[in-house]
PABA-651237 format. One record per residue: residue number from 1; residue in three letters; x, y, z of N, C-alpha, C in turn. Coordinates in steps of 0.2 Angstrom, whole numbers, plus 2048, in hexadecimal, padded with zeros to 3 digits. Layout:
BEGIN
R kefi lumdren n_xx n_yy n_zz ca_xx ca_yy ca_zz c_xx c_yy c_zz
R  NUM     ALA    X    Y    Z     X     Y     Z    X    Y    Z
...
//
This chain:
BEGIN
R kefi lumdren n_xx n_yy n_zz ca_xx ca_yy ca_zz c_xx c_yy c_zz
R    1     MET  ACB  A97  532   ACF   A92   52F  ACC  A8B  530
R    2     SER  ACB  A88  52A   AC8   A81   52B  ACD  A7C  529
R    3     THR  ACC  A76  52C   AD0   A71   52A  ACC  A6B  528
R    4     THR  ACE  A67  523   ACB   A62   520  ACF  A5C  522
R    5     ALA  ACC  A57  525   ACF   A50   527  AD1  A4D  520
R    6     GLN  AD8  A4B  520   ADB   A48   51B  ADB  A40  51C
R    7     PRO  ADA  A3C  517   ADB   A35   518  AE2  A34  519
R    8     ARG  AE3  A2F  51E   AEA   A2D   51F  AEC  A26  51E
R    9     THR  AF1  A24  51B   AF3   A1E   51A  AF6  A1B  521
R   10     VAL  AF4  A15  522   AF7   A12   529  AFE  A12  529
R   11     GLY  B01  A15  52E   B08   A15   52F  B0C  A1B  52C
R   12     THR  B08  A20  52A   B0B   A26   528  B08  A2C  52C
R   13     GLY  B0B  A32  52C   B09   A38   52F  B0C  A38  536
R   14     PRO  B0B  A3E  539   B0E   A3F   540  B0B  A3B  545
R   15     ARG  B0F  A39  54A   B0C   A36   550  B0E  A3A  556
R   16     ARG  B0A  A39  55B   B0C   A3C   561  B0F  A37  566
R   17     SER  B15  A39  569   B18   A35   56D  B1A  A38  574
R   18     SER  B19  A35  579   B1B   A38   580  B22  A37  581
R   19     SER  B25  A3C  584   B2C   A3C   586  B2D  A40  58C
R   20     PRO  B32  A3F  590   B33   A43   596  B32  A4A  595
R   21     GLN  B34  A4D  58F   B34   A54   58E  B2C  A56  58C
R   22     GLY  B28  A52  58B   B21   A53   589  B20  A50  582
R   23     PRO  B19  A51  580   B18   A4E   57A  B1C  A51  574
R   24     MET  B1E  A4D  56F   B22   A4F   56A  B1F  A4B  563
R   25     ALA  B1F  A4E  55E   B1D   A4B   558  B23  A48  554
R   26     PHE  B22  A41  553   B27   A3E   54F  B24  A3A  549
R   27     ASP  B27  A3A  544   B24   A37   53E  B2A  A33  53A
R   28     VAL  B29  A2D  53B   B2F   A28   539  B2F  A28  531
R   29     MET  B2A  A2B  52E   B29   A2B   527  B2D  A31  524
R   30     ASN  B2F  A36  528   B33   A3C   527  B3A  A3A  527
R   31     PRO  B3E  A3B  522   B45   A39   522  B49  A3D  527
R   32     ALA  B47  A43  529   B4B   A47   52E  B49  A45  535
R   33     CYS  B44  A41  536   B42   A40   53D  B46  A3B  541
R   34     PRO  B48  A3D  547   B4D   A39   54B  B4A  A32  54C
R   35     SER  B43  A31  54C   B40   A2B   54D  B42  A25  548
R   36     ARG  B45  A28  542   B47   A23   53D  B4E  A1F  540
R   37     THR  B52  A23  543   B58   A20   546  B56  A1B  54B
R   38     VAL  B51  A1D  54F   B4E   A18   554  B4C  A12  551
R   39     LEU  B48  A12  54C   B45   A0D   549  B4A  A08  546
R   40     ARG  B4F  A0C  542   B55   A08   53F  B58  A04  545
R   41     HIS  B5A  A07  54A   B5D   A04   550  B59  9FE  552
R   42     LEU  B53  9FF  553   B4F   9F9   556  B4E  9F3  551
R   43     THR  B4F  9F5  54B   B4D   9EF   546  B54  9ED  543
R   44     ASP  B5A  9EF  546   B60   9EC   543  B60  9E5  544
R   45     ARG  B66  9E2  542   B66   9DA   543  B66  9D8  54A
R   46     TRP  B69  9DB  54F   B6A   9D8   555  B66  9DB  55B
R   47     THR  B64  9E1  55B   B60   9E4   560  B5A  9E0  562
R   48     PRO  B56  9DE  55D   B50   9D9   55F  B52  9D3  562
R   49     LEU  B57  9D0  560   B59   9CA   563  B5C  9CB  56A
R   50     ILE  B5F  9D0  56B   B62   9D2   572  B5C  9D3  577
R   51     VAL  B57  9D7  574   B51   9D8   579  B4E  9D2  57A
R   52     SER  B4D  9CD  575   B4A   9C7   577  B4E  9C3  57C
R   53     ALA  B54  9C3  57B   B59   9BF   580  B58  9C2  587
R   54     LEU  B58  9C8  588   B58   9CC   58E  B51  9CC  591
R   55     ALA  B4C  9CA  58D   B45   9CB   590  B44  9C7  596
R   56     PRO  B46  9C1  597   B45   9BD   59D  B49  9C0  5A3
R   57     GLY  B4E  9C4  5A2   B52   9C7   5A7  B5A  9C8  5A5
R   58     SER  B5E  9CA  5AA   B65   9CB   5AA  B69  9C6  5A7
R   59     LEU  B6E  9C8  5A2   B72   9C3   5A0  B79  9C6  59F
R   60     ARG  B7E  9C2  5A0   B85   9C4   59F  B87  9C4  598
R   61     PHE  B8C  9C7  596   B8E   9C8   58F  B8F  9C1  58B
R   62     GLY  B92  9BC  58E   B93   9B5   58B  B8C  9B2  58A
R   63     GLN  B88  9B3  58F   B81   9B0   58F  B7D  9B3  589
R   64     LEU  B7E  9BA  588   B7A   9BD   583  B7D  9BB  57C
R   65     ARG  B84  9BA  57C   B87   9B8   575  B85  9B1  573
R   66     SER  B84  9AD  578   B82   9A6   577  B7B  9A6  575
R   67     GLN  B76  9AA  578   B6F   9AA   576  B6E  9AD  56F
R   68     VAL  B72  9B2  56E   B71   9B6   567  B77  9B3  563
R   69     ALA  B76  9AD  561   B7A   9A9   55D  B7C  9AD  556
R   70     GLY  B82  9AD  554   B85   9B0   54E  B87  9B7  54F
R   71     VAL  B86  9BA  554   B89   9C1   555  B90  9C0  558
R   72     THR  B95  9C5  555   B9B   9C5   557  B9C  9C9  55E
R   73     ALA  BA1  9C8  562   BA2   9CB   568  BA2  9D3  567
R   74     LYS  BA6  9D5  561   BA6   9DC   560  BA0  9DF  55E
R   75     VAL  B9C  9DC  55A   B95   9DF   558  B90  9DF  55E
R   76     LEU  B91  9D9  562   B8C   9D9   568  B8E  9DF  56D
R   77     THR  B95  9E0  56E   B97   9E6   572  B94  9EC  56F
R   78     GLN  B95  9ED  569   B93   9F4   565  B8B  9F4  566
R   79     THR  B87  9EF  565   B80   9EF   566  B7E  9F1  56D
R   80     LEU  B81  9ED  572   B7F   9EE   579  B81  9F6  57B
R   81     ARG  B86  9F8  579   B88   9FF   57A  B83  A04  577
R   82     SER  B81  A03  571   B7C   A07   56E  B75  A07  571
R   83     MET  B73  A01  573   B6D   A00   577  B6D  A03  57E
R   84     GLU  B73  A03  581   B74   A06   587  B73  A0E  586
R   85     ARG  B76  A10  581   B76   A17   580  B6F  A1A  57F
R   86     ASP  B6B  A15  57B   B64   A17   57A  B5F  A16  580
R   87     GLY  B62  A14  585   B5E   A13   58B  B5A  A0C  58B
R   88     LEU  B5C  A07  587   B58   A01   587  B5B  9FC  58C
R   89     LEU  B61  9FC  58E   B64   9F7   593  B69  9FB  597
R   90     THR  B6A  9F7  59D   B6F   9F9   5A1  B75  9F4  5A1
R   91     ARG  B7B  9F7  5A3   B80   9F2   5A3  B83  9F3  5AA
R   92     THR  B83  9EE  5AE   B86   9EE   5B5  B8C  9EA  5B6
R   93     VAL  B91  9EE  5B8   B98   9EA   5B9  B99  9E9  5C1
R   94     THR  B9A  9E3  5C2   B9B   9E1   5C9  BA3  9DF  5CA
R   95     ALA  BA6  9E3  5CF   BAD   9E2   5D0  BAF  9DB  5D2
R   96     SER  BB2  9D7  5CE   BB4   9D0   5CF  BBA  9CF  5CB
R   97     VAL  BBD  9C9  5CB   BC2   9C7   5C6  BC0  9C0  5C3
R   98     PRO  BBE  9C1  5BD   BBE   9C7   5B8  BB7  9CB  5BA
R   99     PRO  BB7  9D1  5B8   BB1   9D5   5B9  BAB  9D2  5B6
R  100     ARG  BA5  9D2  5BA   B9F   9CF   5B8  B9B  9D5  5B5
R  101     VAL  B98  9D4  5AF   B94   9D9   5AC  B8E  9D6  5AA
R  102     ASP  B88  9D9  5AC   B82   9D7   5AB  B7E  9DC  5A7
R  103     TYR  B79  9DA  5A3   B75   9DE   59F  B6E  9DD  5A0
R  104     ASP  B6A  9E2  5A1   B63   9E2   5A3  B5F  9E7  59E
R  105     LEU  B59  9E5  59C   B55   9EA   599  B53  9EF  59E
R  106     THR  B52  9F5  59C   B4F   9FB   5A0  B48  9FA  59F
R  107     ALA  B44  9FF  5A2   B3D   9FF   5A1  B3B  A00  599
R  108     LEU  B3F  A05  596   B3E   A06   58F  B40  A00  58B
R  109     GLY  B45  9FD  58D   B47   9F7   589  B41  9F1  58A
R  110     GLN  B3F  9F1  590   B39   9EC   591  B33  9ED  58D
R  111     SER  B32  9F4  58B   B2C   9F6   587  B2D  9F3  580
R  112     LEU  B33  9F1  57E   B34   9EE   578  B32  9E7  577
R  113     ILE  B31  9E3  57D   B30   9DC   57D  B2A  9DA  579
R  114     PRO  B24  9DE  57A   B1E   9DB   577  B1E  9DD  56F
R  115     PRO  B21  9E2  56D   B21   9E3   565  B26  9DF  562
R  116     ILE  B2C  9DE  565   B31   9D9   562  B2F  9D2  563
R  117     GLY  B2B  9D0  568   B28   9CA   569  B23  9C8  563
R  118     ALA  B1F  9CD  562   B1A   9CD   55C  B1E  9CC  555
R  119     LEU  B23  9CF  554   B27   9CF   54E  B2A  9C8  54E
R  120     ARG  B2D  9C5  553   B30   9BF   553  B2B  9B9  552
R  121     ASP  B25  9BA  555   B1F   9B5   554  B1D  9B5  54D
R  122     TRP  B1D  9BB  54A   B1B   9BB   543  B20  9B8  53E
R  123     ALA  B26  9BA  540   B2C   9B7   53B  B2C  9AF  53C
R  124     GLU  B2C  9AD  542   B2C   9A6   543  B26  9A2  540
R  125     GLY  B20  9A6  541   B1A   9A3   53E  B19  9A3  537
R  126     HIS  B1C  9A7  534   B1B   9A8   52C  B22  9A7  528
R  127     ALA  B27  9A5  52B   B2D   9A4   528  B2C  99F  522
R  128     GLY  B29  99A  523   B27   995   51E  B24  998  518
R  129     GLU  B1F  99C  519   B1C   99F   513  B20  9A4  510
R  130     VAL  B24  9A8  513   B29   9AC   510  B2E  9A9  50C
R  131     LEU  B31  9A3  50F   B36   99F   50B  B32  99C  505
R  132     ALA  B2C  99A  505   B29   997   4FF  B28  99D  4FA
R  133     ALA  B26  9A3  4FC   B25   9A8   4F8  B2C  9AA  4F4
R  134     ARG  B31  9AA  4F8   B38   9AB   4F5  B39  9A6  4EF
R  135     ARG  B38  99F  4F1   B39   99A   4EC  B35  99B  4E6
R  136     ALA  B2F  99D  4E7   B2A   99E   4E1  B2D  9A3  4DD
R  137     TRP  B2E  9A9  4E0   B31   9AF   4DD  B37  9AD  4D9
R  138     ASP  B3C  9AA  4DC   B42   9A8   4D9  B41  9A4  4D3
R  139     ALA  B3D  99F  4D4   B3B   99A   4CE  B38  99E  4C8
R  140     GLY  B33  9A2  4CA   B30   9A6   4C5  B34  9AB  4C1
R  141     SER  B39  9AE  4C4   B3D   9B3   4C1  B43  9B1  4BE
R  142     GLY  B45  9AA  4BF   B4B   9A7   4BC  B51  9A8  4C1
R  143     GLU  B50  9AB  4C6   B55   9AC   4CB  B57  9A6  4CF
R  144     ALA  B5D  9A4  4D0   B5F   99E   4D4  B62  9A0  4DA
//
């Protein structure tokens, strides 16, 4: 049986990923692959902002809500629970009146700091160009 190397487009095809259960193949381009739900969660509206806010260290709920401006308490709670479920952060409740709740990134969550930081840098560094392109497109297509 002979195999011929096929050219591969960047970002497609199976990837190897380590997990506690051993190496498993995940392919985000496959609609049935669970890595799609992971990617969707990581690129939702609030997760990257929460990771950025927690990168320097532990924060309480009110501090997080203040730093992640625009998020409602309900949506922040839902996102934090989802991130905790995915192993990205820990929630620590300290018995007091009122109870103190602190959020911290886990090691897995901390591994997101560099890629999310790179996306943030790109977005902040190229926002002007993107906005100019939108204006040009809107002007050329007759859209207002």
